[in-house]
N, CA, C and O atoms as CSV, one atom per row, in Angstrom:
chain,resi,resn,atom,element,x,y,z
A,1,MET,N,N,139.662,48.651,42.785
A,1,MET,CA,C,140.691,48.866,43.768
A,1,MET,C,C,140.171,48.377,45.120
A,1,MET,O,O,139.053,48.686,45.530
A,2,LYS,N,N,140.976,47.644,45.761
A,2,LYS,CA,C,140.615,47.070,47.038
A,2,LYS,C,C,141.051,48.022,48.151
A,2,LYS,O,O,142.194,48.480,48.177
A,3,ILE,N,N,140.091,48.325,49.106
A,3,ILE,CA,C,140.386,49.226,50.221
A,3,ILE,C,C,140.997,48.396,51.349
A,3,ILE,O,O,140.458,47.358,51.733
A,4,PRO,N,N,142.128,48.867,51.874
A,4,PRO,CA,C,142.759,48.114,52.963
A,4,PRO,C,C,141.849,48.074,54.191
A,4,PRO,O,O,141.026,48.969,54.388
A,5,TYR,N,N,142.001,47.025,55.021
A,5,TYR,CA,C,141.144,46.804,56.181
A,5,TYR,C,C,141.223,47.953,57.184
A,5,TYR,O,O,140.193,48.367,57.716
A,6,ASN,N,N,142.398,48.471,57.450
A,6,ASN,CA,C,142.545,49.525,58.448
A,6,ASN,C,C,141.904,50.839,57.981
A,6,ASN,O,O,141.517,51.646,58.826
A,7,ALA,N,N,141.780,51.080,56.694
A,7,ALA,CA,C,141.139,52.289,56.191
A,7,ALA,C,C,139.622,52.195,56.350
A,7,ALA,O,O,138.952,53.205,56.569
A,8,ARG,N,N,139.076,50.958,56.238
A,8,ARG,CA,C,137.633,50.796,56.406
A,8,ARG,C,C,137.193,51.013,57.856
A,8,ARG,O,O,136.058,51.428,58.088
A,9,THR,N,N,138.026,50.753,58.797
A,9,THR,CA,C,137.664,50.899,60.206
A,9,THR,C,C,137.917,52.305,60.725
A,9,THR,O,O,137.566,52.626,61.860
A,10,ARG,N,N,138.524,53.139,59.898
A,10,ARG,CA,C,138.776,54.511,60.331
A,10,ARG,C,C,137.441,55.237,60.510
A,10,ARG,O,O,136.525,55.068,59.705
A,11,GLN,N,N,137.336,56.046,61.567
A,11,GLN,CA,C,136.090,56.728,61.893
A,11,GLN,C,C,135.872,57.879,60.918
A,11,GLN,O,O,136.771,58.693,60.709
A,12,LEU,N,N,134.682,57.953,60.319
A,12,LEU,CA,C,134.346,58.994,59.366
A,12,LEU,C,C,133.388,60.035,59.936
A,12,LEU,O,O,133.138,61.033,59.260
A,13,GLY,N,N,132.833,59.863,61.145
A,13,GLY,CA,C,131.872,60.793,61.748
A,13,GLY,C,C,131.927,60.699,63.257
A,13,GLY,O,O,132.873,60.162,63.832
A,14,PHE,N,N,130.877,61.241,63.896
A,14,PHE,CA,C,130.797,61.204,65.353
A,14,PHE,C,C,130.088,59.936,65.798
A,14,PHE,O,O,129.199,59.428,65.115
A,15,SER,N,N,130.496,59.439,66.949
A,15,SER,CA,C,129.820,58.270,67.489
A,15,SER,C,C,128.554,58.730,68.218
A,15,SER,O,O,128.393,59.914,68.514
A,16,LEU,N,N,127.680,57.799,68.497
A,16,LEU,CA,C,126.439,58.107,69.192
A,16,LEU,C,C,126.716,58.693,70.573
A,16,LEU,O,O,126.017,59.610,71.003
A,17,LEU,N,N,127.705,58.189,71.261
A,17,LEU,CA,C,128.058,58.686,72.589
A,17,LEU,C,C,128.516,60.146,72.519
A,17,LEU,O,O,128.128,60.950,73.366
A,18,GLU,N,N,129.315,60.490,71.547
A,18,GLU,CA,C,129.773,61.874,71.399
A,18,GLU,C,C,128.599,62.821,71.124
A,18,GLU,O,O,128.559,63.931,71.655
A,19,VAL,N,N,127.657,62.387,70.303
A,19,VAL,CA,C,126.486,63.207,70.007
A,19,VAL,C,C,125.636,63.392,71.264
A,19,VAL,O,O,125.155,64.496,71.520
A,20,LEU,N,N,125.445,62.333,72.051
A,20,LEU,CA,C,124.661,62.429,73.280
A,20,LEU,C,C,125.328,63.359,74.302
A,20,LEU,O,O,124.641,64.135,74.967
A,21,VAL,N,N,126.640,63.289,74.432
A,21,VAL,CA,C,127.359,64.169,75.355
A,21,VAL,C,C,127.214,65.626,74.901
A,21,VAL,O,O,127.012,66.510,75.733
A,22,ALA,N,N,127.315,65.881,73.606
A,22,ALA,CA,C,127.163,67.240,73.082
A,22,ALA,C,C,125.756,67.775,73.362
A,22,ALA,O,O,125.603,68.934,73.746
A,23,PHE,N,N,124.730,66.940,73.174
A,23,PHE,CA,C,123.357,67.376,73.468
A,23,PHE,C,C,123.164,67.645,74.959
A,23,PHE,O,O,122.474,68.594,75.331
A,24,ALA,N,N,123.762,66.824,75.808
A,24,ALA,CA,C,123.651,67.039,77.250
A,24,ALA,C,C,124.292,68.360,77.656
A,24,ALA,O,O,123.720,69.105,78.452
A,25,ILE,N,N,125.453,68.655,77.126
A,25,ILE,CA,C,126.124,69.930,77.416
A,25,ILE,C,C,125.285,71.094,76.914
A,25,ILE,O,O,125.142,72.100,77.610
A,26,LEU,N,N,124.728,70.969,75.716
A,26,LEU,CA,C,123.870,72.013,75.157
A,26,LEU,C,C,122.624,72.218,76.019
A,26,LEU,O,O,122.232,73.358,76.271
A,27,ALA,N,N,122.001,71.136,76.473
A,27,ALA,CA,C,120.788,71.244,77.291
A,27,ALA,C,C,121.091,71.924,78.621
A,27,ALA,O,O,120.315,72.774,79.060
A,28,ILE,N,N,122.181,71.579,79.263
A,28,ILE,CA,C,122.538,72.197,80.546
A,28,ILE,C,C,122.833,73.681,80.367
A,28,ILE,O,O,122.365,74.508,81.149
A,29,SER,N,N,123.607,74.017,79.342
A,29,SER,CA,C,123.944,75.435,79.134
A,29,SER,C,C,122.700,76.248,78.750
A,29,SER,O,O,122.570,77.395,79.179
A,30,MET,N,N,121.804,75.694,77.969
A,30,MET,CA,C,120.570,76.409,77.615
A,30,MET,C,C,119.695,76.604,78.854
A,30,MET,O,O,119.061,77.649,79.002
A,31,GLY,N,N,119.654,75.617,79.737
A,31,GLY,CA,C,118.888,75.749,80.974
A,31,GLY,C,C,119.412,76.883,81.839
A,31,GLY,O,O,118.627,77.651,82.396
A,32,VAL,N,N,120.723,76.997,81.957
A,32,VAL,CA,C,121.335,78.076,82.743
A,32,VAL,C,C,121.039,79.433,82.105
A,32,VAL,O,O,120.699,80.390,82.801
A,33,ILE,N,N,121.168,79.513,80.799
A,33,ILE,CA,C,120.919,80.779,80.093
A,33,ILE,C,C,119.456,81.200,80.238
A,33,ILE,O,O,119.182,82.366,80.520
A,34,LEU,N,N,118.523,80.286,80.053
A,34,LEU,CA,C,117.100,80.617,80.174
A,34,LEU,C,C,116.720,80.990,81.605
A,34,LEU,O,O,115.880,81.864,81.814
A,35,GLN,N,N,117.330,80.337,82.585
A,35,GLN,CA,C,117.041,80.675,83.977
A,35,GLN,C,C,117.533,82.085,84.305
A,35,GLN,O,O,116.830,82.840,84.976
A,36,SER,N,N,118.711,82.443,83.847
A,36,SER,CA,C,119.205,83.796,84.115
A,36,SER,C,C,118.365,84.839,83.365
A,36,SER,O,O,118.149,85.936,83.878
A,37,TYR,N,N,117.900,84.516,82.186
A,37,TYR,CA,C,117.035,85.419,81.434
A,37,TYR,C,C,115.709,85.636,82.159
A,37,TYR,O,O,115.242,86.770,82.270
A,38,SER,N,N,115.094,84.546,82.659
A,38,SER,CA,C,113.809,84.686,83.350
A,38,SER,C,C,113.970,85.428,84.671
A,38,SER,O,O,113.069,86.162,85.077
A,39,THR,N,N,115.100,85.249,85.348
A,39,THR,CA,C,115.354,86.010,86.571
A,39,THR,C,C,115.442,87.498,86.261
A,39,THR,O,O,114.928,88.319,87.021
A,40,GLY,N,N,116.080,87.852,85.165
A,40,GLY,CA,C,116.160,89.254,84.760
A,40,GLY,C,C,114.795,89.832,84.421
A,40,GLY,O,O,114.498,90.973,84.775
A,41,VAL,N,N,113.968,89.058,83.741
A,41,VAL,CA,C,112.626,89.521,83.380
A,41,VAL,C,C,111.780,89.727,84.638
A,41,VAL,O,O,111.043,90.708,84.733
A,42,ARG,N,N,111.882,88.801,85.610
A,42,ARG,CA,C,111.151,88.969,86.870
A,42,ARG,C,C,111.619,90.213,87.605
A,42,ARG,O,O,110.809,90.941,88.180
A,43,GLY,N,N,112.930,90.460,87.590
A,43,GLY,CA,C,113.470,91.654,88.242
A,43,GLY,C,C,112.954,92.931,87.604
A,43,GLY,O,O,112.656,93.898,88.305
A,44,ILE,N,N,112.847,92.945,86.293
A,44,ILE,CA,C,112.323,94.120,85.591
A,44,ILE,C,C,110.860,94.342,85.948
A,44,ILE,O,O,110.451,95.475,86.202
A,45,ALA,N,N,110.067,93.275,85.971
A,45,ALA,CA,C,108.646,93.403,86.322
A,45,ALA,C,C,108.482,93.901,87.753
A,45,ALA,O,O,107.627,94.746,88.016
A,46,LEU,N,N,109.284,93.393,88.674
A,46,LEU,CA,C,109.205,93.836,90.067
A,46,LEU,C,C,109.627,95.296,90.193
A,46,LEU,O,O,109.035,96.056,90.959
A,47,SER,N,N,110.640,95.680,89.444
A,47,SER,CA,C,111.083,97.079,89.448
A,47,SER,C,C,109.978,98.001,88.941
A,47,SER,O,O,109.789,99.092,89.479
A,48,GLU,N,N,109.252,97.576,87.919
A,48,GLU,CA,C,108.135,98.373,87.406
A,48,GLU,C,C,107.031,98.513,88.456
A,48,GLU,O,O,106.430,99.580,88.581
A,49,GLU,N,N,106.760,97.444,89.210
A,49,GLU,CA,C,105.735,97.523,90.248
A,49,GLU,C,C,106.157,98.479,91.365
A,49,GLU,O,O,105.335,99.251,91.858
A,50,TYR,N,N,107.423,98.437,91.765
A,50,TYR,CA,C,107.900,99.361,92.795
A,50,TYR,C,C,107.842,100.806,92.303
A,50,TYR,O,O,107.479,101.707,93.059
A,51,THR,N,N,108.199,101.023,91.043
A,51,THR,CA,C,108.138,102.378,90.483
A,51,THR,C,C,106.708,102.900,90.488
A,51,THR,O,O,106.466,104.054,90.841
A,52,LYS,N,N,105.763,102.053,90.099
A,52,LYS,CA,C,104.356,102.464,90.103
A,52,LYS,C,C,103.886,102.754,91.533
A,52,LYS,O,O,103.162,103.723,91.762
A,53,ALA,N,N,104.293,101.921,92.489
A,53,ALA,CA,C,103.899,102.133,93.888
A,53,ALA,C,C,104.462,103.450,94.424
A,53,ALA,O,O,103.769,104.169,95.144
A,54,VAL,N,N,105.703,103.772,94.082
A,54,VAL,CA,C,106.293,105.042,94.522
A,54,VAL,C,C,105.550,106.215,93.889
A,54,VAL,O,O,105.292,107.214,94.560
A,55,ASP,N,N,105.203,106.107,92.612
A,55,ASP,CA,C,104.427,107.167,91.952
A,55,ASP,C,C,103.077,107.372,92.641
A,55,ASP,O,O,102.659,108.508,92.863
A,56,LEU,N,N,102.398,106.274,92.979
A,56,LEU,CA,C,101.113,106.373,93.660
A,56,LEU,C,C,101.274,106.985,95.052
A,56,LEU,O,O,100.450,107.799,95.471
A,57,ALA,N,N,102.328,106.597,95.768
A,57,ALA,CA,C,102.575,107.157,97.100
A,57,ALA,C,C,102.857,108.658,97.007
A,57,ALA,O,O,102.371,109.434,97.830
A,58,GLU,N,N,103.635,109.064,96.015
A,58,GLU,CA,C,103.917,110.496,95.835
A,58,GLU,C,C,102.652,111.276,95.484
A,58,GLU,O,O,102.482,112.415,95.919
A,59,SER,N,N,101.761,110.661,94.693
A,59,SER,CA,C,100.514,111.362,94.355
A,59,SER,C,C,99.636,111.515,95.594
A,59,SER,O,O,98.982,112.545,95.759
A,60,GLN,N,N,99.608,110.502,96.470
A,60,GLN,CA,C,98.840,110.629,97.710
A,60,GLN,C,C,99.480,111.663,98.629
A,60,GLN,O,O,98.776,112.410,99.309
A,61,LEU,N,N,100.785,111.710,98.654
A,61,LEU,CA,C,101.481,112.708,99.469
A,61,LEU,C,C,101.132,114.121,99.021
A,61,LEU,O,O,100.987,115.024,99.845
A,62,ALA,N,N,100.999,114.305,97.721
A,62,ALA,CA,C,100.620,115.623,97.200
A,62,ALA,C,C,99.184,115.980,97.588
A,62,ALA,O,O,98.847,117.162,97.668
A,63,GLN,N,N,98.334,114.980,97.829
A,63,GLN,CA,C,96.938,115.234,98.185
A,63,GLN,C,C,96.750,115.592,99.658
A,63,GLN,O,O,95.712,116.135,100.037
A,64,VAL,N,N,97.760,115.289,100.498
A,64,VAL,CA,C,97.649,115.600,101.924
A,64,VAL,C,C,97.647,117.118,102.087
A,64,VAL,O,O,98.564,117.803,101.633
A,65,GLY,N,N,96.630,117.620,102.726
A,65,GLY,CA,C,96.464,119.058,102.894
A,65,GLY,C,C,95.600,119.671,101.807
A,65,GLY,O,O,95.210,120.834,101.912
A,66,VAL,N,N,95.292,118.903,100.758
A,66,VAL,CA,C,94.429,119.383,99.669
A,66,VAL,C,C,93.093,118.640,99.757
A,66,VAL,O,O,92.089,119.218,100.173
A,67,THR,N,N,93.078,117.371,99.371
A,67,THR,CA,C,91.849,116.575,99.481
A,67,THR,C,C,91.843,115.705,100.737
A,67,THR,O,O,90.779,115.322,101.224
A,68,ILE,N,N,93.020,115.396,101.258
A,68,ILE,CA,C,93.121,114.668,102.524
A,68,ILE,C,C,93.438,115.704,103.596
A,68,ILE,O,O,94.477,116.361,103.520
A,69,PRO,N,N,92.571,115.868,104.595
A,69,PRO,CA,C,92.802,116.911,105.601
A,69,PRO,C,C,94.093,116.669,106.383
A,69,PRO,O,O,94.431,115.531,106.711
A,70,LEU,N,N,94.796,117.741,106.671
A,70,LEU,CA,C,96.044,117.661,107.424
A,70,LEU,C,C,95.705,117.648,108.918
A,70,LEU,O,O,95.998,118.597,109.646
A,71,GLU,N,N,95.086,116.557,109.352
A,71,GLU,CA,C,94.657,116.361,110.729
A,71,GLU,C,C,95.169,115.008,111.213
A,71,GLU,O,O,95.380,114.096,110.413
A,72,VAL,N,N,95.364,114.883,112.499
A,72,VAL,CA,C,95.820,113.618,113.078
A,72,VAL,C,C,94.795,112.540,112.762
A,72,VAL,O,O,93.600,112.715,113.001
A,73,GLY,N,N,95.273,111.423,112.222
A,73,GLY,CA,C,94.388,110.315,111.882
A,73,GLY,C,C,94.965,109.453,110.775
A,73,GLY,O,O,96.105,109.627,110.346
A,74,VAL,N,N,94.142,108.519,110.330
A,74,VAL,CA,C,94.544,107.573,109.289
A,74,VAL,C,C,93.494,107.580,108.184
A,74,VAL,O,O,92.294,107.557,108.455
A,75,SER,N,N,93.959,107.613,106.938
A,75,SER,CA,C,93.073,107.495,105.764
A,75,SER,C,C,93.557,106.316,104.943
A,75,SER,O,O,94.757,106.050,104.878
A,76,GLU,N,N,92.624,105.604,104.311
A,76,GLU,CA,C,92.978,104.442,103.500
A,76,GLU,C,C,92.164,104.416,102.220
A,76,GLU,O,O,91.109,105.042,102.121
A,77,GLY,N,N,92.671,103.686,101.249
A,77,GLY,CA,C,91.947,103.528,99.997
A,77,GLY,C,C,92.669,102.553,99.080
A,77,GLY,O,O,93.699,101.987,99.443
A,78,ASP,N,N,92.117,102.365,97.889
A,78,ASP,CA,C,92.686,101.438,96.903
A,78,ASP,C,C,92.886,102.138,95.572
A,78,ASP,O,O,92.161,103.068,95.219
A,79,PHE,N,N,93.893,101.666,94.838
A,79,PHE,CA,C,94.139,102.087,93.461
A,79,PHE,C,C,93.946,100.871,92.577
A,79,PHE,O,O,94.657,99.879,92.739
A,80,ALA,N,N,93.029,100.917,91.671
A,80,ALA,CA,C,92.843,99.891,90.634
A,80,ALA,C,C,92.828,98.468,91.187
A,80,ALA,O,O,93.292,97.547,90.515
A,81,GLU,N,N,92.308,98.271,92.388
A,81,GLU,CA,C,92.116,96.972,93.013
A,81,GLU,C,C,93.396,96.191,93.265
A,81,GLU,O,O,93.329,95.081,93.794
A,82,LYS,N,N,94.565,96.727,92.907
A,82,LYS,CA,C,95.820,96.017,93.161
A,82,LYS,C,C,96.597,96.665,94.290
A,82,LYS,O,O,97.133,95.976,95.158
A,83,TYR,N,N,96.658,97.972,94.280
A,83,TYR,CA,C,97.452,98.707,95.253
A,83,TYR,C,C,96.545,99.277,96.349
A,83,TYR,O,O,95.500,99.858,96.059
A,84,HIS,N,N,96.953,99.105,97.596
A,84,HIS,CA,C,96.234,99.657,98.741
A,84,HIS,C,C,97.113,100.740,99.354
A,84,HIS,O,O,98.313,100.533,99.535
A,85,TRP,N,N,96.525,101.902,99.677
A,85,TRP,CA,C,97.308,102.976,100.287
A,85,TRP,C,C,96.758,103.306,101.666
A,85,TRP,O,O,95.572,103.137,101.948
A,86,SER,N,N,97.654,103.780,102.504
A,86,SER,CA,C,97.298,104.186,103.855
A,86,SER,C,C,98.124,105.420,104.202
A,86,SER,O,O,99.346,105.420,104.053
A,87,VAL,N,N,97.444,106.480,104.668
A,87,VAL,CA,C,98.105,107.718,105.075
A,87,VAL,C,C,97.890,107.890,106.573
A,87,VAL,O,O,96.754,107.927,107.045
A,88,SER,N,N,98.978,107.995,107.309
A,88,SER,CA,C,98.928,108.204,108.751
A,88,SER,C,C,99.522,109.575,109.066
A,88,SER,O,O,100.652,109.874,108.680
A,89,ILE,N,N,98.749,110.406,109.773
A,89,ILE,CA,C,99.189,111.763,110.114
A,89,ILE,C,C,99.236,111.892,111.629
A,89,ILE,O,O,98.258,111.601,112.318
A,90,ASN,N,N,100.391,112.336,112.146
A,90,ASN,CA,C,100.585,112.530,113.575
A,90,ASN,C,C,101.204,113.899,113.819
A,90,ASN,O,O,101.926,114.432,112.977
A,91,SER,N,N,100.912,114.446,114.966
A,91,SER,CA,C,101.484,115.736,115.344
A,91,SER,C,C,102.950,115.552,115.729
A,91,SER,O,O,103.310,114.582,116.396
A,92,ALA,N,N,103.776,116.480,115.308
A,92,ALA,CA,C,105.198,116.475,115.669
A,92,ALA,C,C,105.524,117.797,116.358
A,92,ALA,O,O,106.527,118.438,116.048
A,93,ASP,N,N,104.661,118.199,117.303
A,93,ASP,CA,C,104.807,119.507,117.941
A,93,ASP,C,C,106.044,119.611,118.829
A,93,ASP,O,O,106.407,120.715,119.235
A,94,ASP,N,N,106.699,118.496,119.141
A,94,ASP,CA,C,107.919,118.549,119.932
A,94,ASP,C,C,109.119,119.059,119.122
A,94,ASP,O,O,110.196,119.265,119.682
A,95,LEU,N,N,108.945,119.261,117.831
A,95,LEU,CA,C,110.026,119.748,116.974
A,95,LEU,C,C,110.134,121.272,116.934
A,95,LEU,O,O,111.148,121.812,116.493
A,96,VAL,N,N,109.100,121.958,117.389
A,96,VAL,CA,C,109.105,123.434,117.360
A,96,VAL,C,C,108.803,123.963,118.760
A,96,VAL,O,O,108.227,123.246,119.579
A,97,PRO,N,N,109.187,125.213,119.046
A,97,PRO,CA,C,108.868,125.792,120.356
A,97,PRO,C,C,107.360,125.909,120.550
A,97,PRO,O,O,106.610,126.027,119.581
A,98,ALA,N,N,106.924,125.875,121.797
A,98,ALA,CA,C,105.495,125.912,122.116
A,98,ALA,C,C,104.832,127.205,121.669
A,98,ALA,O,O,103.637,127.212,121.375
A,99,GLU,N,N,105.588,128.306,121.611
A,99,GLU,CA,C,105.006,129.594,121.225
A,99,GLU,C,C,104.920,129.774,119.697
A,99,GLU,O,O,104.421,130.795,119.225
A,100,SER,N,N,105.396,128.807,118.943
A,100,SER,CA,C,105.349,128.898,117.476
A,100,SER,C,C,103.906,128.806,116.981
A,100,SER,O,O,103.093,128.069,117.539
A,101,THR,N,N,103.603,129.559,115.932
A,101,THR,CA,C,102.262,129.502,115.345
A,101,THR,C,C,102.138,128.362,114.332
A,101,THR,O,O,101.036,128.032,113.893
A,102,LEU,N,N,103.276,127.764,113.963
A,102,LEU,CA,C,103.260,126.652,113.020
A,102,LEU,C,C,103.348,125.324,113.762
A,102,LEU,O,O,104.024,125.207,114.784
A,103,LEU,N,N,102.660,124.342,113.232
A,103,LEU,CA,C,102.650,123.017,113.830
A,103,LEU,C,C,103.074,122.008,112.760
A,103,LEU,O,O,102.371,121.845,111.763
A,104,PRO,N,N,104.212,121.326,112.948
A,104,PRO,CA,C,104.614,120.305,111.980
A,104,PRO,C,C,103.788,119.029,112.175
A,104,PRO,O,O,103.522,118.604,113.299
A,105,MET,N,N,103.401,118.447,111.071
A,105,MET,CA,C,102.647,117.191,111.094
A,105,MET,C,C,103.488,116.136,110.366
A,105,MET,O,O,103.969,116.357,109.255
A,106,GLU,N,N,103.647,115.003,111.014
A,106,GLU,CA,C,104.390,113.900,110.417
A,106,GLU,C,C,103.428,113.091,109.552
A,106,GLU,O,O,102.416,112.588,110.041
A,107,VAL,N,N,103.747,112.970,108.269
A,107,VAL,CA,C,102.886,112.257,107.319
A,107,VAL,C,C,103.626,111.017,106.838
A,107,VAL,O,O,104.726,111.113,106.295
A,108,GLU,N,N,103.018,109.858,107.040
A,108,GLU,CA,C,103.580,108.587,106.577
A,108,GLU,C,C,102.599,107.940,105.611
A,108,GLU,O,O,101.406,107.827,105.892
A,109,ILE,N,N,103.125,107.520,104.474
A,109,ILE,CA,C,102.283,106.905,103.448
A,109,ILE,C,C,102.840,105.528,103.134
A,109,ILE,O,O,104.044,105.354,102.945
A,110,ARG,N,N,101.943,104.553,103.083
A,110,ARG,CA,C,102.334,103.192,102.709
A,110,ARG,C,C,101.451,102.755,101.556
A,110,ARG,O,O,100.226,102.850,101.630
A,111,VAL,N,N,102.076,102.277,100.494
A,111,VAL,CA,C,101.367,101.664,99.368
A,111,VAL,C,C,101.792,100.204,99.360
A,111,VAL,O,O,102.984,99.903,99.293
A,112,SER,N,N,100.825,99.295,99.428
A,112,SER,CA,C,101.129,97.867,99.461
A,112,SER,C,C,100.350,97.142,98.374
A,112,SER,O,O,99.321,97.621,97.897
A,113,TRP,N,N,100.864,95.979,97.994
A,113,TRP,CA,C,100.206,95.152,96.979
A,113,TRP,C,C,100.638,93.710,97.169
A,113,TRP,O,O,101.656,93.429,97.801
A,114,GLN,N,N,99.852,92.805,96.617
A,114,GLN,CA,C,100.131,91.376,96.683
A,114,GLN,C,C,100.862,90.966,95.414
A,114,GLN,O,O,100.374,91.196,94.308
A,115,ASP,N,N,102.026,90.362,95.575
A,115,ASP,CA,C,102.827,89.901,94.441
A,115,ASP,C,C,102.959,88.385,94.555
A,115,ASP,O,O,103.878,87.876,95.197
A,116,GLY,N,N,102.025,87.670,93.923
A,116,GLY,CA,C,102.012,86.219,94.090
A,116,GLY,C,C,101.619,85.883,95.510
A,116,GLY,O,O,100.523,86.222,95.957
A,117,ARG,N,N,102.511,85.217,96.219
A,117,ARG,CA,C,102.255,84.887,97.620
A,117,ARG,C,C,102.856,85.900,98.574
A,117,ARG,O,O,102.641,85.813,99.783
A,118,GLU,N,N,103.601,86.853,98.059
A,118,GLU,CA,C,104.330,87.801,98.898
A,118,GLU,C,C,103.654,89.168,98.937
A,118,GLU,O,O,103.206,89.681,97.912
A,119,GLN,N,N,103.588,89.749,100.130
A,119,GLN,CA,C,103.046,91.096,100.316
A,119,GLN,C,C,104.215,92.072,100.203
A,119,GLN,O,O,105.207,91.933,100.918
A,120,ARG,N,N,104.106,93.048,99.322
A,120,ARG,CA,C,105.155,94.050,99.136
A,120,ARG,C,C,104.605,95.425,99.478
A,120,ARG,O,O,103.398,95.653,99.411
A,121,SER,N,N,105.502,96.346,99.849
A,121,SER,CA,C,105.042,97.690,100.184
A,121,SER,C,C,106.157,98.705,99.995
A,121,SER,O,O,107.342,98.373,99.978
A,122,VAL,N,N,105.728,99.959,99.853
A,122,VAL,CA,C,106.624,101.111,99.752
A,122,VAL,C,C,106.159,102.113,100.793
A,122,VAL,O,O,104.962,102.376,100.907
A,123,ASP,N,N,107.088,102.673,101.553
A,123,ASP,CA,C,106.765,103.661,102.586
A,123,ASP,C,C,107.454,104.981,102.277
A,123,ASP,O,O,108.634,105.011,101.926
A,124,LEU,N,N,106.711,106.067,102.411
A,124,LEU,CA,C,107.264,107.417,102.304
A,124,LEU,C,C,106.860,108.181,103.554
A,124,LEU,O,O,105.781,107.959,104.103
A,125,ALA,N,N,107.730,109.085,104.006
A,125,ALA,CA,C,107.420,109.902,105.175
A,125,ALA,C,C,107.959,111.308,104.960
A,125,ALA,O,O,108.996,111.498,104.325
A,126,THR,N,N,107.242,112.292,105.498
A,126,THR,CA,C,107.664,113.685,105.396
A,126,THR,C,C,107.015,114.493,106.522
A,126,THR,O,O,106.189,113.982,107.278
A,127,LEU,N,N,107.404,115.749,106.612
A,127,LEU,CA,C,106.765,116.683,107.541
A,127,LEU,C,C,106.048,117.740,106.722
A,127,LEU,O,O,106.576,118.227,105.723
A,128,LYS,N,N,104.849,118.092,107.146
A,128,LYS,CA,C,104.103,119.191,106.531
A,128,LYS,C,C,103.725,120.171,107.638
A,128,LYS,O,O,103.451,119.771,108.769
A,129,LEU,N,N,103.713,121.447,107.300
A,129,LEU,CA,C,103.380,122.478,108.282
A,129,LEU,C,C,101.941,122.923,108.148
A,129,LEU,O,O,101.395,123.020,107.048
A,130,THR,N,N,101.346,123.189,109.284
A,130,THR,CA,C,100.002,123.752,109.332
A,130,THR,C,C,99.984,124.799,110.460
A,130,THR,O,O,100.928,124.893,111.245
A,131,ARG,N,N,98.936,125.553,110.525
A,131,ARG,CA,C,98.828,126.552,111.601
A,131,ARG,C,C,98.360,125.845,112.875
A,131,ARG,O,O,97.512,124.954,112.849
A,132,ARG,N,N,98.947,126.279,113.977
A,132,ARG,CA,C,98.563,125.737,115.281
A,132,ARG,C,C,97.162,126.255,115.627
A,132,ARG,O,O,96.881,127.439,115.443
A,133,PRO,N,N,96.281,125.376,116.129
A,133,PRO,CA,C,94.947,125.831,116.509
A,133,PRO,C,C,95.039,126.862,117.649
A,133,PRO,O,O,95.862,126.728,118.555
A,134,LEU,N,N,94.191,127.877,117.586
A,134,LEU,CA,C,94.210,128.930,118.615
A,134,LEU,C,C,93.465,128.527,119.858
A,134,LEU,O,O,93.391,129.302,120.811
């Protein structure tokens, strides 16, 4: 049986151009998907670092008045060579009457760390009471 000429020229598959366009679309969409995925992973890692820094700052705050004296001044130190902490204590005696036996102390804690090229930090502040010196 002889096949007519127009049936032989009918397209039976995809042309090379169609395949190349499909691969280009696939490559662009995969690039966008992978970029959004990596941005999410970086955000999760950064969130974990901030959570750890807040935990460390809260632990130092709990030490003020116990192992860190509740006196005007600055104390500093490091946690595991990555996180640096600094505790600054100042008198806030203008918040209470002069005849009060209690003296509020303003406590500020900063935990900082290096994240690649960027310096990041977390700050906490509170008031703690102590007895006024006689």
